[in-house]
C-alpha positions as CSV (number, residue, x, y, z in Angstrom):
1,M,48.9,-21.4,63.3
2,S,46.5,-22.1,60.2
3,A,44.3,-19.4,58.7
4,D,41.4,-21.4,60.4
5,T,42.9,-21.0,64.0
6,P,41.5,-18.3,66.0
7,R,43.7,-15.7,67.6
8,E,43.9,-15.2,71.4
9,H,42.1,-12.4,72.3
10,A,44.7,-9.3,73.0
11,T,44.6,-7.7,76.2
12,K,43.4,-4.2,75.6
13,V,44.6,-1.4,77.6
14,A,42.4,2.2,77.2
15,V,44.3,5.3,79.2
16,M,41.9,8.1,79.6
17,G,43.9,11.3,79.7
18,S,46.8,12.5,77.5
19,G,48.4,15.1,80.0
20,S,51.8,14.1,81.6
21,W,51.3,10.9,84.0
22,G,48.4,9.5,81.0
23,T,50.8,9.9,78.7
24,A,54.0,8.5,80.5
25,F,51.8,5.5,81.7
26,A,50.4,4.5,78.5
27,N,53.9,4.7,77.2
28,V,55.1,2.5,79.9
29,V,52.1,-0.2,79.0
30,A,53.3,0.1,75.5
31,D,56.9,-0.5,76.2
32,A,56.2,-3.5,78.6
33,G,54.5,-5.4,75.4
34,A,52.0,-7.4,76.9
35,A,49.1,-5.3,76.0
36,E,47.7,-3.3,72.8
37,V,47.5,0.2,74.5
38,V,45.4,3.4,72.9
39,L,45.5,6.7,74.4
40,C,42.8,8.9,74.6
41,G,42.8,12.7,74.8
42,R,40.9,16.0,74.0
43,R,42.8,17.5,71.9
44,A,43.2,16.6,68.2
45,A,46.7,17.8,67.6
46,V,47.9,15.9,70.4
47,A,46.4,12.3,69.4
48,D,47.9,13.5,65.4
49,A,51.5,13.8,66.7
50,V,51.0,10.6,68.9
51,N,50.3,8.5,66.0
52,A,52.5,10.3,63.3
53,R,55.6,11.5,65.0
54,H,55.4,9.3,68.4
55,E,55.7,12.4,70.5
56,N,53.1,14.4,72.9
57,P,54.5,17.8,71.8
58,D,52.2,19.7,75.0
59,Y,54.1,17.8,77.9
60,F,56.9,15.8,76.3
61,P,58.5,17.5,73.3
62,G,61.2,15.6,72.0
63,I,60.9,12.5,74.4
64,P,60.1,9.5,72.0
65,L,57.0,7.3,72.5
66,N,56.8,3.8,72.1
67,P,55.4,3.4,68.0
68,A,52.7,0.8,69.2
69,L,51.0,3.6,71.1
70,T,48.4,4.9,69.4
71,A,45.7,7.7,70.5
72,T,42.2,9.1,69.7
73,T,39.8,11.8,70.8
74,D,37.1,9.3,70.5
75,P,36.1,7.8,74.1
76,A,34.1,5.1,72.7
77,K,36.8,4.0,69.9
78,A,39.5,4.1,73.1
79,L,37.0,1.9,75.5
80,H,35.4,-0.5,73.1
81,G,36.8,-4.0,73.9
82,A,39.3,-2.6,76.8
83,D,40.1,-5.1,79.1
84,F,41.7,-2.4,81.4
85,V,40.3,1.4,81.3
86,V,42.9,3.8,83.1
87,L,41.8,7.1,84.3
88,A,44.3,10.0,84.1
89,V,42.0,12.7,84.5
90,P,41.9,15.5,87.3
91,S,40.5,14.2,90.3
92,Q,37.6,16.9,90.4
93,T,36.3,15.9,86.8
94,L,36.6,12.0,87.6
95,R,32.6,11.5,88.2
96,G,31.7,13.8,85.4
97,N,33.9,12.0,83.2
98,L,33.0,8.6,84.1
99,S,29.0,9.6,83.9
100,A,29.9,10.3,79.9
101,W,31.7,7.1,79.6
102,R,30.0,4.8,81.5
103,A,28.1,3.6,78.4
104,H,31.4,2.4,76.6
105,I,33.1,0.5,79.1
106,A,32.5,-3.3,79.4
107,P,30.7,-4.6,82.5
108,S,34.1,-7.0,83.0
109,A,36.8,-4.4,82.7
110,V,39.5,-3.2,85.2
111,V,39.3,0.4,86.3
112,V,42.4,1.9,87.3
113,S,42.8,5.2,88.7
114,L,46.2,7.0,88.6
115,M,44.7,10.1,90.2
116,K,45.9,11.2,93.7
117,G,42.8,13.2,95.2
118,I,39.9,13.4,97.3
119,E,36.4,14.5,95.9
120,L,35.4,18.0,96.8
121,G,31.8,17.9,98.6
122,T,31.5,13.9,99.6
123,S,35.5,13.7,100.6
124,L,35.4,10.1,98.3
125,R,38.5,8.5,97.3
126,M,39.2,8.2,93.7
127,S,38.4,4.3,93.9
128,E,35.0,4.8,95.5
129,V,34.0,7.8,93.1
130,I,34.5,4.8,90.5
131,T,32.6,2.4,92.6
132,E,29.9,4.4,93.1
133,V,29.3,5.9,89.2
134,L,30.1,2.7,87.6
135,A,28.6,-0.1,90.3
136,V,31.6,-2.5,90.0
137,P,32.7,-4.7,92.5
138,A,35.8,-4.1,94.4
139,E,37.7,-6.5,92.8
140,Q,37.5,-4.4,89.2
141,V,39.0,-0.8,90.7
142,A,42.6,-0.9,90.7
143,V,45.0,2.2,91.9
144,V,48.3,2.9,90.5
145,S,50.6,5.7,93.0
146,G,54.1,5.8,93.9
147,P,57.2,8.1,93.2
148,N,56.2,8.6,89.6
149,L,57.3,11.7,88.1
150,A,56.0,11.6,84.8
151,R,58.7,13.1,83.1
152,E,61.3,10.9,84.4
153,I,59.3,7.7,83.6
154,A,58.5,9.2,80.0
155,Q,62.5,9.7,79.6
156,R,62.6,6.0,80.9
157,Q,64.8,6.4,83.7
158,P,64.2,3.6,86.5
159,A,61.0,3.7,88.5
160,T,59.0,1.7,91.1
161,A,55.3,2.0,91.4
162,V,52.6,0.3,93.5
163,M,49.4,-1.9,92.3
164,A,46.8,-1.4,94.8
165,C,43.6,-3.6,94.5
166,P,41.6,-5.6,97.5
167,H,41.4,-8.3,95.1
168,E,45.2,-9.5,94.8
169,P,44.8,-11.4,91.4
170,T,43.7,-8.2,89.7
171,A,46.9,-6.4,91.3
172,V,48.9,-9.2,90.0
173,R,46.9,-8.9,86.2
174,L,47.8,-5.4,86.3
175,Q,51.4,-5.4,87.3
176,H,51.6,-8.2,84.6
177,I,51.3,-5.6,81.5
178,C,53.1,-2.7,83.4
179,K,56.2,-4.4,84.0
180,S,59.4,-3.3,81.9
181,A,63.1,-2.9,81.8
182,Y,62.8,0.5,83.7
183,F,59.4,0.1,85.6
184,R,59.0,-2.1,88.4
185,P,55.5,-2.3,89.9
186,Y,54.9,-4.3,93.0
187,T,51.7,-5.2,94.1
188,A,49.4,-4.6,97.8
189,T,45.9,-4.9,98.8
190,D,45.6,-1.7,101.1
191,L,43.8,0.8,98.6
192,V,43.0,3.1,101.6
193,G,46.5,3.7,102.5
194,V,48.0,3.7,98.8
195,E,45.2,6.2,97.9
196,L,45.5,8.5,100.8
197,G,48.9,8.6,100.8
198,G,49.2,9.9,97.0
199,A,46.4,12.4,97.8
200,V,48.0,13.9,100.9
201,K,51.6,14.1,99.8
202,N,50.3,16.7,97.1
203,V,48.9,18.9,100.1
204,I,52.6,18.4,102.3
205,A,54.4,19.1,98.7
206,L,52.6,22.2,98.6
207,A,53.5,23.4,102.0
208,V,57.2,22.4,101.5
209,G,57.4,24.6,98.3
210,V,56.2,27.3,100.3
211,A,59.0,26.9,102.8
212,V,61.6,27.1,99.8
213,G,60.1,30.2,98.6
214,M,60.3,31.8,101.5
215,G,64.2,30.8,101.6
216,F,64.1,28.2,104.1
217,G,66.6,25.0,104.2
218,D,66.7,21.4,104.4
219,N,65.9,21.5,108.2
220,A,62.1,22.9,107.2
221,K,62.2,20.7,104.6
222,A,62.7,17.6,106.2
223,S,60.5,18.9,109.2
224,L,57.8,19.5,106.8
225,I,58.1,16.0,105.3
226,T,58.5,14.1,108.3
227,R,55.7,15.7,110.2
228,G,53.5,15.4,107.1
229,L,53.9,11.7,107.0
230,A,53.0,11.5,110.7
231,E,49.4,13.2,109.7
232,T,49.0,11.4,106.6
233,V,49.4,8.1,108.7
234,R,47.2,9.4,111.8
235,L,44.1,9.7,108.8
236,A,44.8,6.6,106.8
237,V,45.2,4.5,109.7
238,T,42.2,5.8,111.8
239,L,40.4,5.2,108.4
240,G,41.5,1.5,108.1
241,A,44.8,1.6,106.4
242,D,47.8,-0.5,107.4
243,E,50.5,2.0,109.2
244,H,53.1,0.0,107.1
245,T,52.1,0.8,103.6
246,L,52.7,4.7,104.6
247,A,56.2,3.6,104.8
248,G,56.5,2.3,101.4
249,L,56.3,3.5,98.0
250,A,53.0,5.1,98.0
251,G,54.0,7.0,101.2
252,M,57.2,8.0,101.9
253,G,58.2,6.9,98.6
254,D,55.9,9.6,96.6
255,L,56.2,12.1,99.5
256,V,59.7,12.3,99.1
257,A,59.9,12.4,95.4
258,T,57.2,15.2,95.3
259,C,58.4,17.5,98.2
260,S,62.2,17.3,96.4
261,S,61.9,17.4,92.6
262,P,61.1,20.4,91.0
263,L,59.5,18.6,88.4
264,S,56.6,18.1,91.0
265,R,53.9,20.5,90.4
266,N,52.9,21.0,93.9
267,R,56.5,21.7,95.0
268,T,56.7,24.2,92.4
269,F,53.2,25.9,92.9
270,G,53.9,26.3,96.5
271,E,57.3,27.8,95.9
272,K,56.1,30.3,93.8
273,L,53.3,31.5,96.6
274,G,56.3,31.3,99.1
275,Q,57.9,34.0,96.8
276,G,55.2,36.3,97.3
277,M,53.0,35.9,94.2
278,T,49.4,35.7,95.0
279,L,47.3,32.2,94.2
280,E,45.7,33.7,90.8
281,E,49.1,35.1,89.9
282,V,50.5,31.3,90.0
283,V,47.4,30.0,88.2
284,A,48.0,32.4,85.4
285,E,51.7,32.0,84.8
286,T,51.2,28.0,85.2
287,R,48.0,28.2,83.4
288,Q,47.1,25.3,85.5
289,T,46.2,24.5,89.3
290,A,48.0,21.9,91.4
291,E,46.1,18.5,92.4
292,G,47.0,19.7,95.8
293,V,45.2,23.1,95.8
294,K,41.9,21.8,95.3
295,S,42.1,18.5,97.2
296,S,43.7,20.1,100.4
297,E,40.1,21.2,101.5
298,S,38.8,17.9,100.6
299,V,41.3,16.1,102.5
300,L,41.1,18.3,105.7
301,A,37.1,17.9,105.8
302,L,37.9,14.0,105.7
303,A,40.2,14.7,108.5
304,R,37.5,16.5,110.8
305,A,35.2,14.1,109.9
306,A,37.2,11.5,110.7
307,G,38.4,13.7,114.0
308,V,42.2,13.5,113.2
309,E,44.4,16.9,113.4
310,M,46.0,17.5,110.6
311,P,47.8,20.7,111.4
312,I,50.5,21.2,107.8
313,T,47.2,20.7,106.0
314,E,44.9,23.6,107.9
315,A,47.9,25.6,107.4
316,V,47.7,24.5,103.4
317,V,44.1,25.3,103.3
318,A,44.2,28.5,105.0
319,M,46.8,29.6,102.5
320,M,45.2,28.6,99.3
321,H,41.6,29.6,100.3
322,H,41.6,31.6,102.9
323,G,44.4,34.3,102.3
324,L,46.5,33.6,104.9
325,P,49.9,34.8,104.5
326,P,52.7,32.1,104.5
327,A,54.9,33.8,107.1
328,E,51.9,33.5,109.4
329,A,50.8,30.3,108.7
330,L,54.6,29.1,109.4
331,A,54.2,30.9,112.3
332,A,50.8,29.3,113.4
333,F,52.4,26.0,112.9
334,M,55.7,26.6,114.8
335,S,53.5,27.8,117.9
336,R,51.8,24.7,118.6
337,S,51.9,23.2,121.6
338,A,55.0,21.0,122.2
339,K,54.3,17.4,122.2
340,P,56.2,13.9,122.3
341,E,57.2,12.6,119.1
342,R,55.3,9.3,118.2
343,Y,55.4,8.0,114.7
344,G,51.5,9.0,113.6
345,V,51.3,11.2,116.4
């Protein structure tokens, strides 16, 4: 190539949020090698460590990040020229953050949600918040979900995920910049099913954690996971999802990983509650609130508006927000009227 030949525009990915999943996903994109990737966070010490030592000391101390991954605390710098804007902030902060960043996001950028929550007050899914705040068409909004425990992915252990967008070519574009030797992305067009699978599984994981903390075994865990999937399917199908989506990576796959692993923040949070700690004590010890604690209320509001029964979600909301002791929540769930078992019933 001569000096006068223009270079092909390199795809740029801005990952907004330098927490565990944001960092792990940014590293996946860097490892895939198909795009330039910039990680944007609030703490200068983290950005400096990523740039100088190729490490996020807050979340993944000792785990090497790709040297091509750069970091900044300046949203405008991160977003400038970004073809993909990946959002990895707590779901309840999304609207405020997007409003602050909106002026720096290119009108043609694909906006990607890594978040697994439902907005309090509006009961909107994250893609709906993005569409509302940025006024972008559906073909430019995508979601990444699946059994994605961030630490395992940062360690480059084998993992899969679903890249969902109603416009399949957009999902394929996203798939292309993520595929690596250890990370296998699939595509889907069922945004509703993928998002609800990711949001509700956090609530079910809290319930599973509580049961484990109370000393119950695999029968209880399997029952909560299976019945949790049933109520997730009920809600998703009522809201227009394909029930088969919930049998896949973004449904059952994510649910099993989150409910089974000690790496899951929601499962661990619930476990401490089941051991007798108060909500305030768990928050103080972990220095953060699990996503499912806040989203449980909005998931239940969404279900009630749709006329869908979600007894496990109701029990979690009662424990997290109304002081119902775990033993009483379990008793209320077990005393429900007997009925035939049918998938999604």
